[in-house]
C-alpha positions in Angstrom: 224.2 73.2 92.0 225.0 76.1 89.5 223.0 78.9 91.3 221.4 81.3 88.9 220.9 85.1 89.9 218.8 87.6 88.9 221.1 89.6 86.9 222.8 86.1 85.2 220.5 87.0 81.4 221.5 89.1 79.2 220.6 92.5 80.1 219.1 95.5 78.1 220.4 99.0 78.2 217.2 100.8 77.6 217.4 104.3 75.9 214.4 106.5 77.1 213.8 110.0 78.1 214.0 110.1 82.1 210.4 110.3 83.7 209.5 113.4 85.6 206.8 114.9 87.0 204.2 112.6 88.1 201.3 114.8 88.6 201.4 115.8 85.1 201.7 111.8 83.8 198.6 111.5 86.2 196.7 114.0 85.0 197.4 114.2 81.2 197.7 110.3 81.1 194.5 109.7 82.9 192.9 111.6 80.6 193.5 109.0 77.6 193.1 106.0 79.8 189.3 107.3 80.4 188.7 108.2 76.8 190.0 104.7 76.4 187.8 102.9 78.7 184.8 104.4 77.8 184.4 102.8 74.3 187.1 100.0 74.3 186.2 98.2 77.7 188.5 96.9 79.7 188.9 93.6 77.8 190.0 94.8 75.0 193.9 95.6 74.2 195.4 95.7 70.9 199.4 96.2 68.4 201.8 97.0 65.4 201.6 99.4 61.6 200.3 97.5 58.5 199.6 94.0 58.2 202.2 93.6 55.6 206.0 92.7 56.8 208.8 95.3 55.8 211.2 93.6 53.2 214.4 93.9 55.5 212.5 92.6 58.6 214.3 90.7 61.1 211.9 88.5 62.4 208.8 86.3 60.6 205.6 86.8 61.7 203.3 84.5 62.9 200.6 83.7 60.0 196.5 83.9 60.6 193.2 83.5 58.5 190.3 85.8 59.4 187.2 83.8 59.8 184.3 83.7 57.7 181.5 84.9 60.0 181.3 88.1 61.8 181.1 86.5 65.3 184.0 84.2 65.2 186.0 87.6 63.7 184.7 89.4 66.8 185.7 86.5 69.6 189.1 86.1 67.8 189.6 89.8 68.0 189.2 89.6 71.8 190.9 86.6 72.2 194.1 88.9 71.1 193.6 91.6 72.4 193.6 89.5 75.7 197.0 88.2 74.0 198.6 91.4 73.3 198.5 90.6 69.8 197.5 94.0 68.3 198.4 92.9 64.3 195.7 90.5 65.0 193.3 92.5 67.1 192.9 95.2 64.5 192.6 92.6 61.5 190.2 90.7 63.2 187.7 93.9 64.3 188.1 95.0 61.1 186.8 92.3 59.9 184.0 91.6 62.0 183.1 95.3 61.4 182.4 94.6 57.7 179.6 92.2 58.7 178.0 95.0 61.0 179.2 98.4 59.6 176.3 100.0 61.9 177.3 98.2 64.9 178.6 101.5 67.4 180.5 99.2 69.9 182.1 97.7 67.2 182.8 100.7 65.5 184.2 102.1 68.6 186.4 98.7 69.5 187.4 98.7 65.2 188.9 102.3 65.7 191.0 101.9 69.2 192.2 98.7 67.6 193.1 100.4 64.3 194.5 103.6 66.2 196.8 101.4 68.5 198.0 99.1 65.9 198.8 102.1 63.3 197.2 101.9 60.7 196.3 105.5 60.7 194.0 106.4 57.6 191.7 103.3 58.9 191.8 104.9 62.1 190.8 108.5 60.7 188.1 107.3 58.7 186.8 105.1 61.8 187.4 108.3 63.9 184.8 110.1 62.2 182.2 107.5 62.2 182.4 107.6 66.2 182.2 111.3 66.0 179.1 111.5 64.2 177.2 109.5 66.7 179.4 110.4 69.9 180.5 114.2 69.1 182.3 115.0 72.3 183.7 111.6 72.2 187.6 112.4 73.7 189.5 109.9 71.9 187.5 110.4 68.3 188.3 114.4 68.6 191.7 114.0 69.8 192.5 111.5 66.6 190.9 113.9 64.6 192.6 116.8 65.8 196.1 115.4 65.1 195.0 115.0 61.6 194.2 117.9 61.1 197.2 119.4 62.2 199.1 117.2 59.9 197.0 118.6 57.1 197.7 122.4 58.1 194.1 122.5 58.7 194.7 124.8 62.5 191.4 126.5 62.8 189.7 122.4 62.3 192.0 120.9 64.6 191.4 123.5 67.1 187.6 123.5 67.0 187.8 119.8 67.0 189.8 119.7 69.9 187.6 122.3 71.5 185.2 119.6 71.9 187.1 117.7 74.6 185.0 115.1 76.3 187.1 115.7 79.5 186.8 118.9 81.6 189.1 121.2 79.9 191.0 123.0 82.8 192.7 119.4 83.6 193.1 118.4 79.6 196.2 118.9 79.4 196.6 117.3 76.0 194.2 119.1 74.3 195.4 122.6 75.8 199.1 122.1 74.3 197.9 120.5 71.4 195.6 123.4 70.7 198.4 125.8 71.4 200.3 124.3 68.5 197.7 124.5 66.4 197.9 128.3 67.0 201.4 128.2 66.4 201.0 126.5 63.0 199.1 129.2 61.9 201.4 131.8 62.9 199.2 133.2 66.0 202.4 132.8 68.7 201.1 135.5 70.9 198.0 133.2 71.4 199.6 129.8 71.1 201.5 131.0 74.3 198.8 132.5 76.1 197.0 129.0 75.4 200.0 127.1 77.0 199.9 129.4 80.0 196.4 128.3 80.7 198.2 125.5 82.6 198.7 126.8 85.7 199.1 124.4 88.1 202.6 123.9 89.7 202.9 120.2 88.2 202.5 121.4 84.9 204.8 124.2 85.1 207.9 122.1 83.4 205.7 121.0 80.3 204.3 124.4 80.2 207.8 126.2 80.0 209.2 123.5 77.8 206.6 123.5 75.1 206.0 127.6 75.3 209.8 127.7 74.5 209.6 125.5 71.6 206.8 127.3 70.2 208.7 130.8 70.6 211.6 129.2 68.9 210.0 127.8 66.1 207.8 131.1 65.6 208.3 132.4 61.8 210.5 135.4 63.1 211.4 133.3 66.0 211.2 135.3 69.9 214.6 134.2 71.1 214.1 136.2 74.3 211.0 134.6 74.9 212.3 131.0 74.0 215.5 131.6 76.4 213.3 132.8 79.2 211.1 129.5 79.0 214.0 127.3 78.4 215.8 128.2 81.5 212.7 127.8 83.1 212.0 124.5 82.6 215.6 123.6 82.4 216.1 125.0 85.9 213.4 123.0 87.2 213.8 119.7 85.6 217.5 118.8 84.6 217.4 115.0 84.4 215.4 114.7 81.4 216.9 113.7 78.2 214.2 115.5 75.3 214.2 118.8 77.5 218.2 118.6 77.5 218.5 117.8 74.1 216.1 120.5 73.0 217.5 123.0 75.0 221.3 122.2 73.8 220.3 122.7 70.3 218.8 126.1 71.3 221.9 127.2 73.0 224.1 126.5 70.0 221.6 128.1 67.3 222.1 131.0 69.3 226.1 130.4 69.4 226.2 129.5 72.9 228.4 126.1 72.2 230.2 126.4 75.6 227.2 126.7 77.5 225.0 123.9 75.2 228.5 121.6 76.1 227.7 122.5 79.6 224.4 121.5 79.6 224.7 118.1 77.4 227.9 117.2 79.6 225.7 117.3 83.1 223.4 115.1 81.9 226.3 112.6 80.6 227.5 112.6 84.3 223.9 111.5 85.6 223.9 109.0 82.6 226.8 108.2 81.2 227.5 107.6 77.1 223.9 107.9 76.1 224.2 107.9 72.1 222.0 111.2 71.6 224.4 113.4 74.1 227.7 111.6 73.0 226.7 112.4 69.2 225.3 115.8 70.5 229.0 116.6 71.9 231.0 115.2 69.2 229.2 117.6 66.7 229.8 120.5 69.2 232.9 119.3 69.6 233.6 119.6 65.6 231.7 123.0 65.1 228.9 120.9 63.5 225.4 122.1 63.5 222.6 121.0 66.2 219.0 121.3 64.1 216.3 121.7 66.3 214.0 119.1 66.2 210.7 120.9 66.7 210.5 123.5 63.8 206.8 123.5 63.0 203.7 122.8 64.5 203.7 118.9 63.1 206.8 118.5 65.3 205.7 120.3 68.2 202.6 118.3 68.6 204.5 114.9 67.7 206.6 116.3 70.8 203.2 116.7 73.2 202.3 113.1 72.2 205.6 111.5 72.5 206.2 112.8 76.1 202.4 111.4 77.6 203.6 107.9 75.5 206.9 107.8 77.1 205.6 109.0 80.6 203.0 106.5 80.5 204.7 103.4 79.4 204.4 101.4 82.6 203.5 97.9 83.2 199.5 98.3 82.7 199.4 101.4 81.0 200.2 100.0 77.5 197.2 100.7 75.5 196.6 104.2 75.7 201.0 104.5 75.9 200.6 102.7 72.1 198.1 105.2 71.2 199.9 108.6 72.2 202.9 107.2 70.6 201.0 106.2 66.9 199.8 109.9 66.8 203.3 111.0 67.6 204.8 108.9 64.9 202.0 110.1 62.2 203.5 113.6 62.9 206.8 112.8 63.1 207.7 109.5 61.6 211.3 110.0 61.8 211.6 110.2 65.8 214.0 107.4 67.2 213.8 108.1 70.1 209.6 107.6 70.2 210.0 104.4 67.8 212.4 103.0 70.2 209.8 103.4 73.0 207.1 102.0 71.2 209.3 98.7 70.8 210.0 98.9 74.3 206.2 99.0 74.7 205.6 95.8 72.6 208.9 94.2 73.6 207.4 94.1 77.7 204.0 93.1 75.8 205.7 89.8 74.9 205.3 90.8 71.2 209.0 90.2 70.0 208.5 90.3 66.3 206.7 93.6 66.4 209.4 95.1 68.6 212.3 93.7 66.5 210.5 95.1 63.1 210.3 98.4 65.0 213.8 98.7 66.3 214.6 97.9 62.5 212.6 100.6 61.5 214.6 103.4 63.1 216.4 105.7 60.5 220.3 104.3 59.8 222.0 107.3 60.2 219.8 107.9 64.0 222.8 107.8 67.2 220.2 105.4 68.3 220.7 103.0 65.7 223.3 101.1 66.9 221.1 100.4 70.2 218.2 99.8 68.2 220.2 97.0 66.5 221.2 95.6 69.8 217.8 95.5 71.0 216.6 93.5 68.1 219.7 91.0 68.6 218.6 90.5 72.1 214.9 90.0 71.1 216.3 87.3 68.4 218.1 85.5 71.6 215.1 85.3 73.5 213.2 84.2 70.2 215.9 81.2 70.2 217.0 82.4 66.7 220.6 82.3 68.3 222.6 82.5 65.1 220.7 85.2 64.1 221.1 86.9 67.2 224.8 86.6 66.9 225.3 87.2 63.3 223.3 90.5 63.6 225.1 91.7 66.3 228.7 90.9 64.8 227.6 93.0 61.6 227.0 95.8 64.3 230.3 95.2 65.7 232.2 95.0 62.6 230.5 98.6 61.4 231.1 99.8 65.1 234.1 97.9 66.2 234.5 100.2 69.0 231.1 100.1 70.0 230.4 99.3 74.0 226.7 98.9 73.9 227.0 96.3 71.1 230.3 94.5 72.8 228.7 94.4 75.8 225.3 92.8 74.4 227.4 90.2 72.9 229.1 89.4 75.9 226.3 88.9 77.7 224.5 86.3 74.9 227.8 84.3 75.0 227.3 84.3 78.7 223.8 83.3 78.7 224.8 80.4 76.2 227.5 79.3 78.9 230.5 80.6 76.6 232.4 81.9 79.5 235.6 82.1 78.0 234.7 84.2 74.8 232.0 86.2 77.3 235.6 87.1 79.3 237.7 88.1 76.3 234.5 90.0 75.1 233.9 91.8 78.4 237.6 92.6 79.0 237.6 94.4 75.3 234.8 96.9 76.6 236.9 97.6 79.6 239.8 98.3 78.0 238.1 100.7 75.6 237.7 102.6 78.8 240.5 104.0 79.8 239.7 106.4 82.8 237.6 103.5 85.6 234.3 105.1 86.8 231.3 104.1 88.7 229.5 103.0 85.8 231.8 100.3 84.9 230.7 98.2 88.0 228.5 96.1 85.9 231.1 95.1 83.1 233.6 93.8 86.1 230.3 92.4 87.9 229.5 90.5 84.6 233.1 89.5 83.6 233.3 87.9 87.4 230.2 85.9 87.2 231.5 84.6 83.6 235.1 83.8 85.5 233.6 82.0 88.4 231.3 79.8 86.4 234.5 79.0 84.0 235.9 77.9 87.9 238.5 80.8 87.4 237.8 82.2 91.3 240.5 84.0 92.2 240.1 86.5 89.1 236.4 86.1 89.6 236.9 87.1 93.2 238.9 90.2 92.0 236.2 91.6 89.4 233.4 91.0 92.2 235.5 93.1 94.7 236.2 95.7 91.9 232.6 95.9 91.3 232.0 96.5 95.3 234.7 99.2 95.3 233.4 101.0 92.3 230.0 100.9 93.8 229.7 100.1 97.5 226.6 98.4 98.5 225.2 97.2 95.4 223.1 94.6 96.4 223.3 92.1 93.3 227.8 92.1 93.7 226.9 91.9 97.5 224.6 89.1 96.9 227.0 87.2 94.3 230.4 87.8 96.3 228.5 87.1 99.5 227.2 83.9 98.5 230.2 82.6 97.0 232.2 83.2 99.6 229.5 81.1 101.9 229.4 78.3 99.1 233.2 77.9 99.8 233.1 78.4 103.7 235.4 81.1 103.4 234.9 84.7 104.5 232.0 83.5 106.6 231.3 86.5 108.9 232.0 89.2 106.0 229.5 86.8 103.8 226.4 87.1 105.9 226.8 90.9 106.4 227.0 91.0 102.8 224.0 89.2 102.3 221.7 90.6 104.8 222.9 94.0 103.6 221.6 92.8 100.3 218.0 91.7 101.6 217.9 94.8 103.4 218.5 96.6 100.0 216.3 94.6 97.6 213.9 92.5 100.2 211.6 92.0 97.3 213.9 90.0 95.0 213.6 86.5 95.6 217.1 85.5 94.3 218.9 87.5 96.7 216.6 86.6 99.9 217.0 82.8 98.5 221.2 83.3 98.8 220.9 84.2 102.3 218.2 81.0 102.8 221.2 78.8 100.8 224.0 79.8 103.3 221.8 79.3 106.0 221.6 76.0 104.8 225.2 75.8 103.8 226.1 76.2 107.7 223.6 73.2 109.0 221.0 76.5 110.3 218.5 74.4 108.8 215.5 76.2 110.7 216.8 79.6 109.7 217.2 78.1 106.1 213.6 77.3 105.8 212.2 80.8 106.8 214.2 82.7 104.7 213.9 79.9 101.6 210.1 80.3 102.0 209.8 83.9 101.7 212.1 83.5 98.7 209.6 81.1 96.9 207.1 83.2 97.9 208.9 86.0 95.8 209.4 83.8 92.9 207.2 80.8 93.1 208.1 79.5 89.3 212.0 79.2 89.7 213.5 76.0 89.8 216.2 76.2 91.7 214.5 78.2 94.7 212.0 75.5 94.8 214.8 72.9 95.0 216.7 74.8 97.6 213.7 74.9 99.8 213.0 70.8 99.3 216.1 70.3 100.5 216.0 72.6 103.7 212.5 71.0 104.3 213.9 67.7 104.0 216.8 68.3 106.8 213.9 69.8 109.4 212.2 66.4 108.4 209.2 67.5 106.7 210.2 64.9 103.7 206.7 65.2 102.3 207.1 68.5 101.5 210.3 68.4 100.7 209.1 65.8 97.7 206.5 68.3 96.9 209.1 71.0 96.3 211.4 68.9 94.4 208.5 67.6 92.1 207.8 71.1 92.0 211.1 72.2 90.9 211.6 68.9 88.2 208.8 70.3 86.5 209.7 74.2 85.4 212.1 73.1 83.4 215.6 73.1 85.6 219.2 73.4 84.1 220.4 70.4 82.6 222.6 69.8 84.9 220.3 69.8 87.8 217.4 68.1 86.5 219.3 64.4 87.1 220.3 65.4 91.2 216.4 66.6 91.9 215.4 63.3 90.1 217.9 61.3 92.6 216.6 63.2 95.6 212.7 62.8 94.5 213.7 59.0 94.2 216.1 58.3 97.0 216.0 61.7 99.4 218.8 63.3 100.9 222.2 61.7 102.3 223.6 62.9 105.5 224.4 66.4 106.0 227.8 67.4 105.9 227.7 71.5 106.6 230.7 73.4 105.4 230.7 75.1 109.1 232.1 72.2 110.9 235.2 71.4 108.5 235.7 74.4 107.0 235.3 77.5 109.3 239.0 77.5 109.5 239.4 78.8 106.1 237.0 81.8 107.0 239.9 84.5 106.7 241.1 82.8 103.6 239.6 83.0 100.1 
């Protein structure tokens, strides 16, 4: 029986800003969540730009038709929202509203749908209508304030944002957007004073970060103030990509290239080979300029909204994140990080086609373009478009033959398709591109070890897994795989059990890891202990066919045969691996033969391997 581990599928390396300050996220993000709840209701969830497909789209959207009745379109919109199909939801709400244009609740829902879906002109028009019957509506005023900033109507933006709808003292979003509206009007002193209204310690990094950007973007540039504020923000928070990049660019503009290099290198030590950081260091080394990404009020306000959207993009917060990111991209459409963050949210919402289109929209000259292409290819693989996925990755590699991200993704896809020899070759290419060994390579050795084990080249697999563990001691996935493999072979049993128990200690909520310990007990004939651990594993991963199959075997051995057949039937119905299905069916029909645990005849090999 092939053992499928939690990491045995293609993995994605996310390109995100590291999240910071939970209190800021809670206060600011909660503000928008409250606005959304106030007029969308919890049953509505919404998604992407226009209903028209991009000409160069990698995906093919599922077509749909609007209904002929208002009630039909309304119900279709609710269903689409529940299914997180944002394009359909916005379209159906628009059609329902046409039949009942004075319906306030419908207007509000259509507004939220249009905004979350990126239909910005429609959203602005609907926001204005909402504001006529609810002048203090927070989300409508936020949207109209962003529109005013974009059209350089800064006094209007401040007036609209001042209406708020929440406690102004804690409305971080409106405070910072108002500060940028002052900055856009050339009132730098008032802009800084407005930002400084955020007195709470939890907001200090974000206050100083935006104050630094405001001072630097001012017409005559208050470099001394910008320097002070950047140093304060960076001194408190060095793990946020966006802050690091802004500070590095500022230092280069001031002629402090060596200091900028140190700032980027420090982040690179934390998160090696991030494309943005790698590109910045290369530009510094070659004497190229680094252009600040915030040079006016549009970009500054967009930065506020992007930061909130990125922080809030956790499971369950998607609607508010979509709205922040849509507004941010309206102001700064070329922000590749915002686009990728938005695509990532759609991906987690299982809206793969929209996510692919968003990845495909990342500017060609962005350092993140290769990452976006890789993400798109992995999603094509998820959709079962295997040829398109491979072709897309191969085209990326042809243009960037030394890109480790693309090569690693190709190796993962090859491994997921059981092309183990090909994946070993690909992983080896990536390792050959890294002359110096560092901790981050553990994952490549781990992946290559899995591929070698699956192609029955155990000595090489064992060497790779040991190397991964040498680079990252106590890494639970490696402990799990190596320990399980040793138990399965009946070798190094004492050490294997120590590894498996340690892996469970580190990942007690990982059903695959707990299953490995349970199956190890089973292989040694310790069936009561096996049942105990495998029941835990099934509770953690109830829909995994391998774990259910394992529990069925353990039940049979402790004479719980009715429950055993129930688990095997359950495993059968969960689309198990084709190689496992005949064995499961035979067990359902005939049960298990007499046990032959490895402990009795293979313990003598425990020091081998």
